[in-house]
C-alpha positions as CSV (number, residue, x, y, z in Angstrom):
1,M,0.0,-0.3,0.0
2,N,1.3,3.4,-1.2
3,L,0.8,5.7,1.9
4,D,1.9,9.1,-0.3
5,Q,-1.0,8.1,-2.5
6,I,-3.7,8.7,0.1
7,C,-5.0,12.1,0.6
8,D,-8.6,11.6,1.8
9,V,-7.8,11.1,5.4
10,P,-6.8,13.8,8.3
11,D,-4.0,13.7,8.9
12,I,-4.1,12.2,12.5
13,V,-4.9,9.0,10.7
14,M,-2.1,9.4,7.8
15,E,0.5,9.6,11.2
16,F,-1.1,6.4,12.5
17,L,-1.2,4.5,8.9
18,E,2.7,5.3,9.2
19,Y,3.6,4.3,12.5
20,H,2.3,1.0,11.6
21,S,3.5,0.6,8.5
22,T,6.7,1.9,9.4
23,V,7.4,1.4,13.2
24,R,5.6,-1.6,13.4
25,G,6.7,-3.1,10.2
26,H,2.9,-4.2,9.6
27,S,1.7,-5.5,6.2
28,D,-0.2,-3.4,3.3
29,R,-3.1,-6.0,4.3
30,T,-3.0,-5.0,7.9
31,V,-2.6,-0.8,7.1
32,A,-5.0,-1.3,4.0
33,G,-7.6,-2.4,6.7
34,Y,-7.1,0.1,9.4
35,Y,-7.5,2.9,5.9
36,L,-10.7,1.6,5.2
37,D,-12.2,0.9,8.5
38,L,-11.7,4.7,10.1
39,K,-12.5,6.0,6.6
40,I,-16.2,4.6,7.0
41,L,-16.3,5.4,11.0
42,F,-15.3,9.2,10.4
43,R,-17.7,9.3,7.4
44,Y,-20.5,7.0,9.5
45,L,-20.0,9.9,12.3
46,K,-20.6,12.5,10.0
47,R,-23.2,11.2,8.3
48,R,-24.9,10.1,11.4
49,R,-24.5,14.1,12.7
50,R,-26.0,15.2,10.1
51,L,-22.8,17.5,9.1
52,V,-23.2,16.9,5.9
53,S,-26.0,16.7,3.4
54,K,-28.5,13.5,2.7
55,E,-27.4,13.7,-1.0
56,T,-23.9,13.2,-0.4
57,P,-22.7,9.9,-1.8
58,F,-21.3,8.2,1.4
59,Q,-18.0,7.6,-0.7
60,E,-17.7,11.1,-1.3
61,I,-18.1,12.3,2.1
62,D,-15.2,14.5,3.2
63,I,-13.0,13.7,6.3
64,T,-9.7,15.3,6.0
65,D,-11.4,18.1,8.4
66,V,-11.9,15.5,11.6
67,D,-9.3,17.1,14.2
68,L,-8.6,15.9,17.4
69,D,-11.7,18.0,19.1
70,F,-14.1,15.7,16.6
71,I,-12.1,12.7,17.5
72,K,-12.8,13.6,21.5
73,S,-16.6,14.0,21.0
74,I,-17.2,10.8,20.0
75,R,-19.3,8.8,22.1
76,I,-19.4,5.3,22.9
77,E,-22.8,4.5,21.9
78,E,-21.9,5.5,18.4
79,L,-19.5,3.5,17.9
80,Y,-21.5,0.3,18.9
81,R,-23.6,1.3,16.6
82,Y,-20.8,2.1,13.4
83,Q,-19.3,-1.4,14.7
84,S,-22.5,-3.2,12.3
85,Y,-23.1,-0.4,9.5
86,S,-22.2,-0.8,6.2
87,P,-23.2,2.0,3.7
88,E,-23.7,-1.3,1.0
89,L,-26.6,-2.6,4.0
90,E,-28.1,0.3,4.8
91,N,-31.4,-0.5,2.7
92,E,-31.2,-4.2,3.1
93,N,-32.1,-5.0,7.0
94,R,-28.5,-6.4,7.0
95,S,-25.6,-5.9,9.3
96,L,-21.6,-7.0,8.8
97,S,-20.9,-10.7,9.6
98,A,-18.9,-11.3,13.2
99,A,-16.1,-11.4,11.6
100,S,-16.1,-8.0,10.1
101,R,-17.3,-6.4,13.4
102,C,-14.5,-7.7,15.1
103,R,-11.9,-6.4,12.4
104,R,-13.7,-3.0,12.8
105,T,-13.5,-2.8,16.3
106,S,-10.2,-3.7,16.2
107,S,-9.0,-1.3,14.4
108,V,-10.5,1.7,16.3
109,K,-9.1,0.1,19.5
110,S,-6.1,0.4,18.0
111,F,-6.6,4.0,16.6
112,F,-7.7,4.9,19.8
113,N,-4.9,3.4,22.2
114,Y,-2.1,4.7,19.5
115,L,-3.6,8.0,20.3
116,T,-3.6,8.2,24.3
117,V,-0.7,5.6,24.5
118,K,1.9,6.2,21.8
119,R,0.8,10.2,21.0
120,H,-0.2,10.8,24.7
121,L,-3.3,13.4,22.7
122,L,-6.2,11.9,25.0
123,D,-6.6,11.5,28.3
124,H,-9.2,8.9,28.7
125,N,-9.2,5.9,25.9
126,I,-13.0,5.7,25.2
127,C,-12.0,2.6,23.6
128,Q,-11.5,0.9,26.8
129,E,-15.0,0.1,27.8
130,L,-16.1,-1.2,24.1
131,D,-16.9,-4.7,24.2
132,M,-15.4,-7.1,21.3
133,P,-18.8,-8.3,19.2
134,K,-19.6,-11.7,20.4
135,R,-18.2,-14.0,17.7
136,Q,-19.1,-18.0,17.3
137,A,-15.9,-20.0,17.9
138,S,-15.6,-22.6,14.4
139,L,-12.6,-25.0,14.1
140,P,-10.6,-24.8,11.1
141,R,-11.2,-26.9,8.5
142,Y,-8.6,-29.2,7.6
143,L,-7.5,-32.1,4.8
144,E,-7.1,-36.0,6.7
145,E,-4.0,-37.5,5.9
146,S,-5.4,-39.9,3.6
147,E,-7.2,-36.5,2.0
148,C,-3.4,-35.1,1.9
149,E,-1.9,-38.1,-0.4
150,R,-5.0,-37.8,-2.9
151,L,-4.0,-33.9,-3.2
152,L,-0.4,-34.7,-4.1
153,A,-0.9,-37.6,-6.2
154,A,-2.8,-35.2,-8.3
155,C,0.4,-33.7,-9.2
156,E,0.8,-34.1,-13.4
157,G,1.3,-32.3,-16.2
158,P,4.1,-30.3,-17.6
159,F,4.1,-28.4,-13.8
160,A,3.7,-30.7,-12.1
161,V,7.2,-31.2,-10.2
162,R,6.7,-27.9,-9.0
163,D,2.9,-27.9,-7.3
164,Y,4.0,-31.1,-5.9
165,A,6.9,-28.9,-3.8
166,I,4.4,-26.1,-3.3
167,L,1.7,-28.3,-2.0
168,M,4.4,-30.5,0.5
169,L,5.8,-27.2,1.5
170,F,2.1,-26.0,2.9
171,L,1.4,-29.3,4.2
172,S,4.5,-30.3,6.0
173,C,5.8,-26.6,7.2
174,G,2.4,-25.1,7.2
175,L,3.4,-21.6,5.5
176,R,1.1,-18.7,4.7
177,V,0.6,-18.5,0.6
178,S,2.3,-14.9,1.1
179,E,5.5,-16.2,2.8
180,L,5.0,-19.3,0.4
181,V,5.0,-16.5,-2.3
182,S,7.8,-14.4,-1.7
183,L,10.5,-17.4,-0.9
184,N,13.7,-16.6,-3.1
185,V,16.2,-19.5,-4.1
186,T,18.5,-18.4,-1.5
187,D,15.8,-19.3,1.4
188,V,16.4,-22.7,0.4
189,Y,18.8,-24.7,2.9
190,E,19.2,-28.3,3.2
191,D,16.8,-29.3,6.0
192,H,14.7,-25.8,6.2
193,V,13.9,-22.7,4.6
194,R,14.1,-18.9,5.7
195,V,10.5,-17.1,6.0
196,L,9.8,-13.8,6.2
197,G,6.5,-13.6,7.8
198,K,4.1,-10.9,9.6
199,G,5.4,-7.7,10.7
200,N,8.5,-8.7,8.9
201,K,10.0,-11.4,11.2
202,E,12.0,-14.1,10.2
203,R,11.5,-17.5,11.4
204,M,13.2,-20.5,10.2
205,V,11.1,-23.3,9.2
206,F,12.7,-27.0,9.0
207,Y,11.0,-29.9,6.7
208,A,11.5,-33.7,6.8
209,E,13.0,-35.8,4.0
210,G,10.0,-36.0,1.7
211,C,9.5,-32.1,1.3
212,Q,13.3,-31.6,1.1
213,E,13.1,-34.6,-2.0
214,A,10.4,-32.7,-3.7
215,I,12.3,-29.3,-3.2
216,E,15.3,-30.2,-4.9
217,D,13.4,-32.2,-7.4
218,Y,12.0,-29.0,-8.0
219,L,15.5,-27.2,-8.2
220,S,17.2,-29.4,-10.6
221,V,14.3,-28.2,-13.7
222,R,13.9,-24.7,-12.1
223,S,15.0,-22.4,-14.9
224,D,14.5,-18.3,-14.8
225,E,15.0,-18.1,-18.5
226,N,12.8,-15.4,-19.8
227,V,12.0,-14.4,-16.2
228,K,12.5,-10.3,-16.0
229,E,15.4,-9.8,-14.0
230,S,13.3,-8.8,-10.7
231,D,12.0,-11.9,-10.1
232,K,14.8,-14.1,-11.1
233,K,15.3,-15.0,-7.3
234,A,12.1,-16.1,-7.3
235,L,11.5,-19.8,-5.8
236,F,8.4,-20.4,-7.7
237,I,8.4,-19.2,-11.1
238,S,4.8,-19.4,-12.9
239,Q,4.0,-20.2,-16.2
240,K,3.8,-16.9,-17.5
241,R,7.6,-17.0,-16.5
242,C,7.3,-14.5,-13.2
243,R,7.0,-15.0,-10.0
244,M,4.0,-17.2,-8.4
245,T,1.2,-15.0,-7.2
246,T,-1.2,-15.9,-4.7
247,R,-3.7,-16.0,-6.9
248,A,-2.0,-18.3,-9.2
249,V,-1.3,-20.6,-6.1
250,Q,-4.8,-20.4,-5.1
251,Y,-5.9,-21.8,-9.0
252,M,-2.9,-23.8,-9.1
253,L,-4.9,-25.2,-5.6
254,N,-8.6,-25.7,-7.0
255,N,-7.2,-27.5,-10.2
256,K,-5.2,-30.1,-8.2
257,L,-8.5,-30.1,-5.5
258,L,-11.0,-30.7,-8.7
259,A,-8.3,-33.5,-9.3
260,A,-8.3,-35.1,-6.4
261,G,-11.9,-35.6,-6.3
262,L,-11.8,-33.3,-3.2
263,D,-14.2,-29.5,-2.7
264,A,-12.3,-27.4,-4.1
265,S,-15.1,-24.7,-2.6
266,R,-13.8,-26.3,1.1
267,Y,-10.3,-25.4,1.1
268,S,-8.1,-22.6,0.2
269,P,-3.9,-22.4,0.6
270,H,-5.0,-21.5,4.1
271,K,-6.7,-24.5,5.1
272,L,-3.3,-26.7,4.2
273,R,-2.2,-24.3,6.6
274,H,-4.6,-25.6,9.4
275,T,-3.7,-29.5,8.0
276,A,0.0,-29.2,8.2
277,A,-0.8,-27.7,12.3
278,T,-3.2,-30.3,12.8
279,L,-1.3,-33.4,11.6
280,M,1.5,-31.6,13.5
281,L,-0.3,-31.7,16.5
282,K,-1.9,-35.0,16.3
283,N,1.5,-36.7,16.3
284,G,2.9,-35.0,19.4
285,V,4.1,-31.7,19.1
286,D,4.1,-29.4,21.5
287,T,2.0,-26.5,21.1
288,R,4.7,-23.8,21.9
289,A,7.2,-25.8,19.2
290,L,3.8,-25.5,16.6
291,Q,3.7,-21.3,17.6
292,E,7.4,-21.2,16.7
293,V,6.3,-23.4,13.2
294,L,3.7,-21.9,12.3
295,G,5.1,-17.8,13.3
296,H,2.3,-17.3,15.4
297,S,3.0,-14.2,17.9
298,N,0.3,-15.1,20.1
299,L,-0.1,-18.6,21.7
300,N,-4.0,-18.2,22.0
301,T,-3.8,-18.2,18.1
302,T,-2.0,-21.1,18.1
303,Q,-4.5,-23.1,20.7
304,I,-7.7,-23.5,18.8
305,Y,-5.7,-26.5,17.1
306,T,-5.5,-28.1,20.8
307,H,-9.6,-28.5,20.6
308,L,-8.8,-30.4,17.1
309,D,-8.6,-33.9,18.0
310,N,-11.5,-34.9,19.6
311,A,-10.7,-38.6,19.4
312,A,-7.4,-38.1,20.6
313,L,-8.7,-36.5,23.6
314,H,-11.2,-39.1,24.0
315,E,-8.6,-42.0,23.5
316,A,-6.4,-40.2,26.3
317,A,-9.5,-40.1,28.7
318,M,-10.4,-43.9,28.2
319,A,-6.6,-44.6,28.6
320,N,-6.6,-43.7,32.2
321,P,-7.1,-46.6,34.4
322,I,-9.0,-44.8,37.3
323,G,-10.9,-43.1,35.3
324,R,-12.6,-46.5,34.1
325,K,-13.6,-47.8,37.3
326,T,-17.0,-47.6,38.7
327,K,-17.9,-46.7,42.4
328,D,-18.6,-50.1,42.7
329,E,-15.3,-51.7,41.6
330,I,-13.8,-49.3,43.8
331,E,-15.8,-50.7,46.8
332,S,-15.7,-54.2,46.4
């Protein structure tokens, strides 16, 4: 996201975006999310307070004049209404999804925290009392081991070796798709890859012999002939002779899922990451170690996988001899 081209938000919002981009090192996607959420917030407040004409299209409401006094005047009930407001759904009697409401609330909380803690421009952070919307917990969808084997076996055609290596990296290392497409040849070592994750945090991810063999096979046939100079270092080269994009990886995965007889609408590169995490956990990997492998900054993010293997948990409970004894057996 090119911050230099943004001119439709107040200076204080620009400073907030620059802080997250440069100081915190957050991804373009994260910064763009903050940008859009705060634009909607201030346009919503201006419309709600009747500071603009009803005839003014929502996307044309000018918010560049929003200043600190305006921000200090925001009331918590306005923020609660903003959580579910959407100009697109305004006349449809519908509201945003819980996930979207949570993301918006997180953006606002981050903005007010910045103004209070980092800039000391506010004496009181109103968002300390702002509750996060309740979000129904859902477990990540993942492939069973046999389905992983079917997916890998579906790699055929002129790019079979490349696609097999990509799928092995997903399924054995749990990489994010953004991490995978940003890999360079120089990031590959004998038994691990160097990954640049969220917030530009670097980590080493090790792999077993099957994945190592897949990568070595791909490197033996990889060619950067006719690849533009800026992409010659890229590990994975597309059919168009450039660095593969996330969209290209998704397209490839869809084709392989269909060829394997799996439902392509149910799975994405991120679901393959969930699959790797689940298989690791099922086979005895410690949660803390899994956190490092996946590049999670918060252990709570990793711990969702501890709820996946109910069969294993049931088996563990059944293995305890005391738990199997009835009261009559103990008393006899």
